[in-house]
C-alpha positions as CSV (number, residue, x, y, z in Angstrom):
1,M,-52.4,-134.4,169.1
2,A,-49.6,-136.6,170.3
3,G,-47.2,-133.7,170.3
4,I,-49.5,-131.9,172.7
5,L,-49.7,-134.9,175.1
6,F,-46.0,-135.8,174.9
7,P,-44.1,-132.6,174.1
8,H,-40.6,-133.4,175.3
9,R,-40.2,-137.0,174.2
10,S,-41.0,-139.3,171.3
11,Y,-44.3,-140.8,170.7
12,P,-45.1,-143.9,172.8
13,W,-46.2,-146.0,169.9
14,D,-42.7,-145.6,168.3
15,D,-41.2,-147.2,171.3
16,M,-43.8,-150.0,171.2
17,A,-43.1,-150.6,167.5
18,Q,-39.4,-150.9,168.2
19,E,-40.1,-153.4,171.1
20,R,-42.4,-155.3,168.8
21,L,-39.7,-155.5,166.1
22,A,-37.1,-156.7,168.6
23,G,-39.6,-159.4,169.7
24,K,-40.2,-160.4,166.1
25,I,-36.5,-160.7,165.5
26,R,-35.9,-162.8,168.6
27,L,-38.8,-165.1,167.5
28,S,-37.5,-165.4,164.0
29,I,-34.0,-166.3,165.3
30,F,-35.6,-169.0,167.4
31,L,-37.6,-170.3,164.4
32,I,-34.5,-170.4,162.2
33,A,-32.5,-172.2,164.8
34,G,-35.4,-174.7,165.1
35,L,-35.4,-175.1,161.4
36,C,-31.7,-175.9,161.2
37,G,-31.8,-178.3,164.2
38,G,-35.1,-179.9,162.9
39,L,-33.7,-180.5,159.4
40,S,-30.6,-182.2,160.7
41,A,-32.7,-184.4,163.1
42,L,-35.1,-185.3,160.3
43,V,-32.3,-186.4,158.0
44,W,-30.8,-188.5,160.8
45,A,-34.2,-190.1,161.6
46,L,-34.8,-190.9,157.9
47,R,-31.3,-192.5,157.7
48,V,-31.9,-194.6,160.8
49,L,-35.3,-195.7,159.7
50,C,-34.0,-196.6,156.2
51,G,-31.4,-198.8,157.8
52,H,-34.0,-200.4,160.1
53,Y,-36.3,-201.1,157.2
54,K,-33.5,-202.6,155.1
55,S,-32.6,-205.0,157.9
56,G,-36.1,-206.3,157.9
57,G,-37.6,-204.2,160.7
58,R,-41.2,-202.9,160.8
59,I,-41.8,-199.2,160.6
60,S,-45.0,-197.9,162.3
61,T,-47.5,-195.7,160.5
62,F,-47.3,-193.3,163.5
63,I,-43.5,-192.8,162.8
64,I,-44.1,-192.2,159.1
65,M,-46.9,-189.6,159.9
66,L,-44.6,-188.0,162.5
67,L,-41.8,-187.6,160.0
68,L,-44.2,-186.2,157.4
69,S,-45.7,-183.7,159.8
70,D,-42.1,-182.6,160.7
71,L,-41.2,-182.3,157.1
72,L,-44.3,-180.1,156.4
73,E,-43.6,-178.0,159.5
74,L,-40.0,-177.5,158.3
75,L,-41.2,-176.5,154.9
76,L,-43.7,-173.9,156.3
77,S,-41.3,-172.4,158.8
78,P,-39.5,-170.1,156.4
79,Y,-42.9,-168.7,155.2
80,V,-44.0,-168.1,158.8
81,V,-40.7,-166.3,159.6
82,T,-40.9,-164.0,156.5
83,K,-44.5,-163.2,157.2
84,L,-43.7,-162.5,160.8
85,L,-41.0,-160.0,159.8
86,Q,-42.9,-158.4,156.9
87,D,-46.5,-158.0,157.9
88,D,-48.1,-156.9,161.1
89,Y,-51.6,-157.8,160.3
90,C,-51.6,-160.5,157.7
91,W,-54.5,-162.3,159.4
92,D,-56.9,-159.4,158.6
93,W,-56.7,-159.4,154.8
94,N,-54.7,-162.3,153.5
95,W,-56.5,-165.7,153.4
96,T,-53.4,-167.7,152.4
97,C,-51.4,-166.2,155.3
98,R,-54.2,-167.2,157.7
99,L,-54.4,-170.7,156.2
100,L,-50.7,-171.5,156.1
101,T,-50.0,-170.1,159.6
102,S,-52.9,-172.2,161.0
103,V,-51.7,-175.3,159.2
104,W,-48.2,-174.7,160.6
105,S,-49.4,-174.3,164.2
106,A,-51.7,-177.4,163.8
107,L,-48.7,-179.4,162.6
108,L,-46.8,-178.4,165.7
109,I,-49.5,-179.6,167.9
110,Y,-50.1,-182.7,165.8
111,G,-46.4,-183.6,166.0
112,L,-46.4,-183.3,169.7
113,H,-49.3,-185.6,170.1
114,L,-47.8,-188.1,167.6
115,Q,-44.6,-188.2,169.6
116,Q,-46.6,-189.4,172.6
117,V,-48.4,-192.0,170.5
118,V,-45.1,-193.3,169.1
119,A,-43.8,-193.6,172.6
120,L,-47.0,-195.3,173.7
121,E,-46.7,-197.7,170.8
122,A,-43.1,-198.5,171.6
123,A,-44.0,-199.2,175.2
124,L,-46.9,-201.4,174.2
125,S,-44.7,-203.4,171.7
126,F,-42.0,-203.8,174.4
127,R,-44.4,-204.8,177.1
128,H,-46.9,-206.9,175.0
129,P,-45.2,-208.0,171.7
130,P,-48.1,-210.2,170.5
131,C,-50.5,-207.2,170.6
132,S,-48.4,-205.0,168.4
133,A,-47.7,-207.8,165.9
134,H,-51.5,-208.4,165.5
135,V,-52.8,-208.3,162.0
136,F,-55.2,-205.4,162.7
137,F,-52.8,-203.1,164.4
138,P,-51.4,-201.4,161.3
139,D,-54.9,-200.7,160.1
140,C,-55.8,-199.2,163.5
141,S,-52.7,-197.0,163.4
142,V,-53.7,-195.7,159.9
143,I,-57.2,-194.9,161.2
144,I,-55.9,-193.2,164.3
145,S,-53.5,-191.1,162.2
146,I,-56.3,-190.0,159.9
147,V,-58.5,-189.1,162.9
148,F,-55.6,-187.1,164.3
149,I,-55.1,-185.2,161.1
150,S,-58.8,-184.4,160.8
151,F,-58.9,-183.2,164.4
152,F,-55.9,-180.9,164.2
153,L,-56.4,-179.5,160.7
């Protein structure tokens, strides 16, 4: 049927498949570069926080949750890249693919929101130090982190 409609050139879906493959390759290169940059930034952040903790500083629950979400995102990125290059429709039949890709994208959004909360906490502790040193503040940050996780996952 397609030979009748397009007798002198190749089928249009072959061209679309090649364009889709090129887009997948570009996206995988972007994800791999993000993985390399994110891993080095995570190691640097852990090293700085370890030095801050050893010098007697306080580390917020939000920062710990942010680093954990970044670590999980970096661990799931190779899976997402391989599934992106291998399968076209892994969402249709594979439950684990659907679950892991959803968790990966939820971790991306969760990390973005946690970055804003960490910045807000830093501004609050700078502007009003007694408020952030309050006894109930660490408990509130744990509760807020749990609510964030349940909302995004």
